[in-house]
C-alpha positions in Angstrom: 28.5 -73.1 -22.0 26.6 -74.1 -19.0 23.8 -71.6 -18.5 21.5 -72.2 -15.5 19.6 -70.2 -12.9 19.8 -71.4 -9.3 17.4 -70.5 -6.5 19.5 -69.5 -3.6 17.1 -70.2 -0.7 14.5 -72.8 0.1 11.1 -71.3 0.7 11.3 -71.8 4.4 14.8 -70.1 4.6 13.8 -66.8 2.9 11.7 -64.0 4.4 8.9 -63.8 1.8 6.6 -61.4 3.5 5.9 -58.4 1.1 8.2 -59.9 -1.5 5.4 -60.9 -3.9 6.6 -64.4 -4.3 10.2 -63.6 -5.3 13.1 -65.6 -4.1 16.7 -64.5 -5.0 18.6 -66.4 -7.7 22.1 -66.8 -9.1 22.4 -67.1 -12.9 25.5 -69.1 -14.0 27.5 -68.6 -17.2 30.1 -71.4 -17.0 32.7 -72.0 -19.7 33.2 -75.5 -21.2 36.4 -77.5 -20.4 38.2 -78.9 -17.4 40.8 -76.1 -16.9 40.4 -74.3 -13.7 39.3 -70.7 -14.1 38.5 -67.7 -11.9 35.0 -66.5 -11.5 33.2 -63.2 -11.1 29.9 -62.6 -9.3 28.2 -59.6 -10.9 25.9 -57.5 -8.7 23.9 -54.9 -10.7 22.6 -51.7 -9.2 19.2 -50.2 -9.0 19.1 -48.3 -5.7 18.0 -51.4 -3.8 14.6 -50.8 -5.4 15.1 -52.8 -8.6 18.0 -54.6 -10.4 19.3 -53.0 -13.6 19.6 -55.3 -16.7 22.2 -52.8 -18.2 24.7 -54.0 -15.5 24.0 -57.7 -15.9 24.5 -59.9 -18.9 26.6 -57.5 -20.9 29.1 -57.2 -18.1 29.1 -61.0 -17.8 30.0 -61.3 -21.5 33.1 -59.1 -20.9 34.4 -61.4 -18.1 33.6 -64.5 -20.1 35.6 -63.1 -23.1 38.5 -62.6 -20.7 38.5 -66.2 -19.6 36.5 -66.1 -16.4 33.3 -67.8 -15.4 30.5 -65.3 -14.7 27.5 -65.3 -12.4 24.8 -62.7 -12.0 23.0 -62.2 -8.6 19.3 -61.3 -8.5 19.0 -60.2 -4.9 16.4 -58.8 -2.4 15.2 -55.3 -3.1 12.5 -53.0 -1.8 10.6 -52.9 -5.1 8.3 -49.9 -5.6 9.5 -48.6 -2.2 6.5 -50.0 -0.4 7.8 -53.4 0.7 9.9 -54.1 3.7 13.3 -52.4 3.8 16.1 -54.7 2.6 18.3 -54.4 5.7 20.6 -57.4 6.0 18.8 -59.8 3.6 20.6 -58.7 0.4 24.0 -59.2 2.1 22.9 -62.7 3.1 21.9 -63.3 -0.5 25.4 -62.3 -1.8 27.2 -64.4 0.8 25.0 -67.3 0.0 25.9 -66.9 -3.7 29.6 -67.0 -3.0 29.2 -70.1 -0.9 27.1 -71.7 -3.6 29.8 -71.1 -6.3 32.5 -72.5 -4.1 30.4 -75.5 -3.2 30.1 -76.3 -6.9 33.7 -75.4 -7.8 34.7 -78.9 -8.8 31.7 -79.4 -11.0 32.2 -76.1 -12.7 36.0 -76.1 -12.8 36.4 -73.0 -10.7 39.5 -72.1 -8.8 38.0 -71.4 -5.3 40.9 -68.9 -4.6 40.2 -66.8 -7.6 36.6 -65.5 -7.0 35.8 -61.8 -7.3 32.6 -59.8 -6.7 31.8 -56.9 -9.1 29.1 -54.5 -8.0 27.5 -51.4 -9.6 26.0 -48.4 -7.7 23.8 -49.9 -5.0 25.2 -53.3 -6.1 28.6 -51.8 -5.3 27.4 -51.0 -1.8 26.3 -54.7 -1.5 29.7 -55.9 -2.8 31.6 -53.6 -0.5 29.4 -54.7 2.4 30.6 -58.2 2.0 34.2 -57.0 1.8 34.0 -55.2 5.1 31.4 -57.2 7.0 32.2 -60.8 6.0 33.2 -61.7 9.6 29.7 -60.8 11.0 28.1 -63.8 12.8 24.9 -63.6 10.7 27.1 -64.3 7.6 29.4 -66.8 9.3 26.4 -68.9 10.3 25.5 -69.5 6.6 28.3 -72.1 6.4 28.9 -75.0 8.6 32.4 -75.6 10.2 34.9 -76.8 7.6 32.8 -75.7 4.6 33.8 -73.2 2.0 34.3 -69.5 2.6 32.0 -66.7 1.7 34.9 -64.1 1.5 35.7 -62.8 -2.0 39.3 -62.8 -3.1 38.8 -59.4 -4.8 36.1 -56.7 -5.1 35.3 -54.5 -8.0 33.2 -51.4 -7.3 31.7 -49.4 -10.1 30.4 -45.9 -9.1 29.4 -47.5 -5.8 27.1 -46.3 -3.0 29.3 -46.3 0.1 28.4 -43.9 2.7 25.2 -43.2 4.7 26.7 -39.8 5.8 26.5 -36.4 4.2 27.2 -37.6 0.6 24.7 -40.5 0.8 22.5 -41.7 -2.0 19.2 -41.1 -0.2 17.1 -43.5 -2.3 19.4 -46.4 -1.7 19.5 -45.7 2.0 15.7 -45.5 2.3 15.2 -48.8 0.4 17.9 -50.4 2.4 17.1 -49.2 5.9 13.6 -47.6 5.8 12.4 -44.0 6.5 13.6 -44.0 10.1 16.8 -46.0 10.4 18.5 -46.3 13.7 21.9 -44.6 14.2 23.4 -48.1 14.7 22.2 -49.3 11.3 23.3 -46.1 9.6 26.7 -46.5 11.1 26.9 -50.2 10.1 26.0 -49.4 6.5 28.4 -46.5 6.2 31.1 -48.8 4.8 34.1 -46.5 4.7 34.1 -46.8 8.5 34.5 -50.6 8.6 37.6 -51.3 6.5 39.9 -53.6 8.4 43.2 -55.5 7.9 41.1 -58.4 6.4 39.3 -56.4 3.7 40.1 -57.9 0.3 41.8 -56.0 -2.5 39.5 -53.4 -4.2 39.3 -51.9 -7.7 37.2 -48.7 -7.7 36.1 -46.4 -10.5 33.7 -43.5 -10.7 33.0 -40.4 -12.8 33.6 -37.0 -11.2 30.3 -35.5 -12.4 28.1 -38.4 -11.4 24.8 -36.6 -10.6 23.2 -39.5 -8.7 25.9 -41.1 -6.6 28.5 -38.5 -5.6 32.1 -39.4 -6.4 33.0 -38.7 -2.8 31.6 -42.2 -2.1 34.5 -43.8 -3.9 37.0 -41.2 -2.6 35.9 -41.9 1.0 36.4 -45.7 0.6 39.8 -45.3 -1.2 41.0 -42.9 1.5 40.2 -45.3 4.3 41.6 -48.3 2.4 44.8 -46.3 2.1 44.7 -45.4 5.8 44.4 -49.1 6.7 47.1 -50.0 4.1 44.8 -52.2 2.1 45.5 -52.8 -1.6 43.4 -50.9 -4.0 43.3 -49.3 -7.4 41.2 -46.1 -8.1 40.2 -44.5 -11.4 38.2 -41.2 -11.5 36.9 -40.2 -15.0 36.1 -36.5 -15.5 32.7 -37.1 -17.1 30.0 -39.8 -17.4 26.4 -40.3 -16.4 25.5 -42.6 -13.6 24.7 -46.2 -14.6 27.1 -46.0 -17.5 27.9 -49.8 -17.2 30.5 -50.8 -19.8 30.2 -47.4 -21.4 30.8 -48.8 -24.9 28.7 -49.1 -28.1 27.3 -52.5 -27.0 25.9 -50.9 -23.8 24.5 -47.9 -25.7 22.8 -50.0 -28.4 21.6 -53.1 -26.4 17.9 -53.4 -26.0 16.7 -54.7 -22.6 13.2 -56.0 -22.9 10.7 -56.5 -20.1 11.4 -60.3 -19.9 14.9 -59.9 -18.4 15.2 -62.2 -15.3 17.0 -59.4 -13.5 13.7 -57.6 -13.4 11.9 -60.4 -11.5 11.7 -58.6 -8.1 10.2 -55.5 -9.7 8.0 -57.4 -12.0 6.6 -59.5 -9.1 5.8 -56.3 -7.1 4.1 -54.5 -10.1 2.0 -57.6 -10.9 1.0 -57.9 -7.3 -0.3 -54.3 -7.3 -2.1 -54.7 -10.5 -3.7 -57.9 -9.3 -5.0 -56.0 -6.2 -6.5 -53.4 -8.5 -3.9 -50.7 -8.0 -3.4 -48.9 -11.4 -2.3 -45.4 -10.4 -0.2 -44.5 -7.4 3.1 -42.5 -6.8 5.4 -45.5 -7.8 3.3 -47.3 -10.3 1.9 -44.4 -12.3 -1.0 -44.8 -14.7 -0.3 -48.3 -16.1 -2.4 -51.4 -16.8 0.4 -54.0 -17.3 3.9 -54.8 -16.5 5.0 -54.0 -20.0 3.5 -50.5 -19.7 5.3 -49.9 -16.5 8.7 -51.1 -17.8 8.6 -49.1 -21.0 7.6 -46.0 -19.1 10.6 -46.6 -16.7 12.9 -47.2 -19.7 11.9 -44.0 -21.4 12.6 -42.0 -18.2 16.2 -43.2 -18.2 17.0 -41.4 -21.5 19.1 -42.6 -24.4 22.5 -44.1 -23.4 25.5 -42.4 -25.0 28.8 -44.4 -25.2 32.0 -42.9 -23.9 35.3 -44.4 -25.2 37.3 -42.8 -22.4 35.1 -44.3 -19.6 35.0 -47.6 -21.4 38.6 -48.1 -20.7 37.7 -49.1 -17.1 37.0 -52.7 -18.1 40.4 -53.2 -19.6 42.1 -51.6 -16.6 39.9 -53.8 -14.3 40.8 -57.0 -16.1 44.5 -56.2 -15.9 44.1 -55.5 -12.1 42.0 -58.7 -11.6 44.4 -61.0 -13.4 47.3 -59.6 -11.4 45.4 -59.6 -8.1 44.0 -63.1 -8.4 47.4 -64.6 -9.5 48.9 -63.1 -6.4 46.2 -64.8 -4.3 47.1 -68.3 -5.7 
């Protein structure tokens, strides 16, 4: 297994102001051997305010067991809600990650035509953004003429944030666009309105009683995929909390400590505040260290409970992915 973390941007390429020294990374889990394999880029959620460890390494393990290479993206967020809104930077991070993987395809034995992006919650919004906006000039300019594509061959969306309309997830929208977004940016980031004939195949799943990101987000996207006659598969489960990840016993029992690399953007922001003498505000709370802050946040999430019915999503997804990527070859 090749396990390495790659910094996606040089310091002079990345907008560092108010990011507390963080630069986005791509963590690679590359299987041994010369046989060409497909690859999956995993984009955890976190409301564009942090990056959830529960939707990272464990999900990567599932794709590795199924024979894929796996990569986890640690992207730009608005940590603690008092940094700059994310706007287009996270989308640039994801496009850069896809380009980086394809540029290293020969070294890592990756089939360039079998590359999927798998996003959760706000990470689902990011994955879907690439699916519908890949043709935008600010993404096209990331690659030089004749170089590899940033377009995924398939997209997996797990309880995704999709709309900035009536059923929006307000926290994600604020972290992404700020308190006073323009109508133009709201429309651009309402992804159900931007599906085209070039949107790649999509696998969607959601739970009907999701209390944080309304199921209508997935339904809106699926409805408009159907209207544009784009291939998709949709699964709606009757019950299941938001952020349920793989929904199995491994997810429920796994401990995520404060050293997870996916927590880097949030950790940088917390440490920056503590360094500046801030120990008690609306976002930080009464804490004196990063570990205090993380354990407080973890306790607020409650104890995860596995759900064997919802856990079937991964098997259904892998069947769909194998079929879809074979068809792409």
